[in-house]
N, C-alpha and C positions, 0 to 999 in steps of 0.2 A: 153888331159884333160878329166877326167872321167865325166860321167853324174851325175844326182843327182835325188833323189825322195824327193819332198817337201810335208810334211805333214802339211797343213794349218789348223789352229784352226777353230772351228766352228763359224759361224756368228750368228746374233741375232735369227735366225730361228733354230739354232742347226744344220746347214749344214756345214760339213767340206769338205775340197777338198784335193785330192791327186794329185799332178802334177808331171807327168814323163817328165824329161827334159834332153835332151842330144843334145845341139845345134849343128847344122851343120850335124847331123846324123839322122834326122826325129825321134829323141827320141829313137833310138835303145838302147836296154838294154845291158849294160855290167855286169860283175860279181858283182861289187860293188853295182850297182843299184838293182840287184836281192836281195842282202843281205839286202839293206836298206828297200826294199819293205817288205820282211819278218819281219824285226825287228819292223817296224812301226805298221804293223797290229798285231803283237803279243803283242805290248805295249798297245794296246787299252783295257782299264779296264772298266768293266761294270759300276763302280761308276762315271766314268767321260767320258763315251762314248757319242759322238754326236748322233743326231737323225738320220741323213742320212750322207753318204760319197759319193761325186762325184769323180769319177777317170777320169782323163783327161791327154792328152798330152800337152806339151807346144807349143804354136803356132798353125800351120795349120796341124798338124799330130798327130795321136793318138800314136801309137808305130809301127815303121817299123821293127819289129823282133829283133834279137840279134845283138850285135856289132861284125860284122864279122871280124874286123881288129884283135880282141884279140882271135879268135878262133884257129888259129895255135898254140898258146901257150899251149892248152890242148886237142884238139880234136883228135890228132893222137896217143894217148895213151889210151887204153881201161879203165884202172884204173882212170885216171884223167877226162876221159869223163864221166864215170859213177858217179863220184863224183860230177861233175857239175850238172848233171840232178837230181841225187837222194839226193843230200845235199844241193844244192843251189836253182835250179829253182823249183823243186817239192815242198820242204817245203814253198817257198814263195807263190806259188799258193794255197797250202793247208791252209796257214795262212789267206788268203783272203776268202776262202770257210768256214773257221771256225768262221769268224766274225759275230756276231749276229746283227750288224748294217746293214741295208739295203744299198747296193752299187748300184750307178747309173753310168754307163759308158757313158761319153760325147765323142763320136767318131767322130773325124774329120780326114780327109784324110786317110792315110795308117793305116790299122789295120791288121798287117801281123805277122805271126809266133808267137813269144812270145807275141806280142800284142793281137793276137786273143785269146791266152790262158788266159791273163789277162781279156779281155772282157768277156770270158765265165765264169769267176769267179764272174761276176756281176749280180745282180738281174734283173735290167732294163737296156737295151742297147739302146740308142738313137744316131742316126748318121745323119750327114749331106748328102746331095745328091751326093757329089763328093767322098764319102768314098769308099774305096776298101778293100776287105777281102780275105785272102788267107794264105796258108802254102806252098809256092812253093820251099820248101827246097830240093826236089829231084833234082832240078837244080844245087844244091851245093854238091850233093853227099852223103847226109845223110838223114835218116829217122827221124820221131817224136819219142820221148822217150815214152815208154809204159804208164807211169803215166800221161803224158801229153795228150795222146790219149784218156785215160779214162776221163779226165776232159772235153776236147772239144767235145767228142762224146756225152756227156749228153746234150749238147746244140744244136749241129747242126745235130745230127743224124748220124748213121753209113753210109747211102748212100751218103749224102753230104760230109762227112769227106773223104770217099774213093776218091771222085771226087777231092777234094782239095788236097789230098796227092798223089794220083796215076796219076792224070792228070795235077797237078800243076795248077789247075784252079784258077783264081782270080775272085771273085764275085763283081758286082756292089752293090750299096746300095739297090737298089729295088730287085736284086737277092736275097740278104741276107734277105730282109724283107719276101719275098715269101717262104723262106726256114725255117723261124722261127729263124734265127740267131740274128735278131735285133727286138726290140719292135716297134720302130717308125722311120720313115725317114722324116726329115724336111729340108727346104732350108738351105744351109750352113750358111747364115747370121742369121738364127733364132736358131741355134743349142744351143748356150749358154743360151739364153733366155728359150728355151724349158727345158733344163737340170735343170736350176734354178726353174722354175715353177713346174716341176715334183718333184723336191726334197722338195719344199715348202709344197706341197700337202702331201707328205709322212711324212714330219716332224710334220704335224699337227695331224697325227694319234696317236694311243695308242703305246708308245714305247714297252710296255709289249707285246702287240699283235704282233708287228713286231719281237721281239726277240723269242717268241714262235713259230711264223710261220716259221722263218728261221730254228729254230732247228728241227721242224717237217718236213720241206722240205729236210734237210740234211739226216734225218732218212729215208725218202722215197727213196732218191737217193741211200742210201746203201741197199735197199731191203725192208725197212719198218719194223714195229714192228709186229710180227705175233701173240704175246700173249697179253691178256688183261693186265697182270701184268706189261708189259713193256710199256703200254700206259697210265696207271693210273696216274703216276706222271704228265703228261701234264695237268690234270685238277686241279692242286693244285692252279691255279689262281682264282678259283671260288669266295673266300671272298675278293679278292684284291680291293684296292681303285679305280684303273683304270677300272676294270670290273664294279663296282657299279656306278661310275661316267658315263661311257659310256651309260649304259642303263637308268640311271636316266635322263640324259640330253636328250636323244631320247624322252622319255615319257613326259618330260617337254617342249618339242619342243624348245630347245635352244642347241647351240654348246657346245659340251663337252670340259671340262677344264682339260687337262691332265697335268702331272707335267711339269713345266717350262723347256725350253731348257737350257742345259748347254753351256756356251760360254767361 
């Protein structure tokens, strides 16, 4: 039985959830799930986008890598292996990175392999104390795909990624915090609450500011804009209602009232 990616609609705060589910396999991702992940994120349109998206695994695990049972069907042929990484996994991760909605990873238990790659595509990464992080695929006889190395290295840094790949090291939650891999570590029992509170704080902020920040951060990750003519479009928000409302509310000593969340 294949796993599934559940894209749940936004709540009253404008917070949607993406639940990765593969019962009995610690939510390991199969090919169908990677395709669903890509399709779901590519389908998010600006006109109906939620304020925040929380990405989580079903139950007590985030994602324990790929579904190894299906690997023999395509991993022993170079063409089919390249297709899997370049046309299935890579595009799913890039679809997450291209999303202008803030992404919060709610990480419980195993965050391994493909799970670590998905977490690296999120903006805020929260985890429980029992979480574990790694990419021990050298034990299975294969390396990480080049595009996936690029994505994870932006978050964990080259030194830590070399340790994860070449030593097959698995990090504890507090190891991950020290290395900048996660934003915060909380007791396991408080993880859901912390993720919800974090998402609610973000959902109360300016959606326009969030969108423009994510676009600028993506450009920074690509090497930045070297010329003023490339940066000028960023400032087109100047006369916008959200910009005016935010500053007016501050000067009037009241909470800002941004557009209502879409549910």
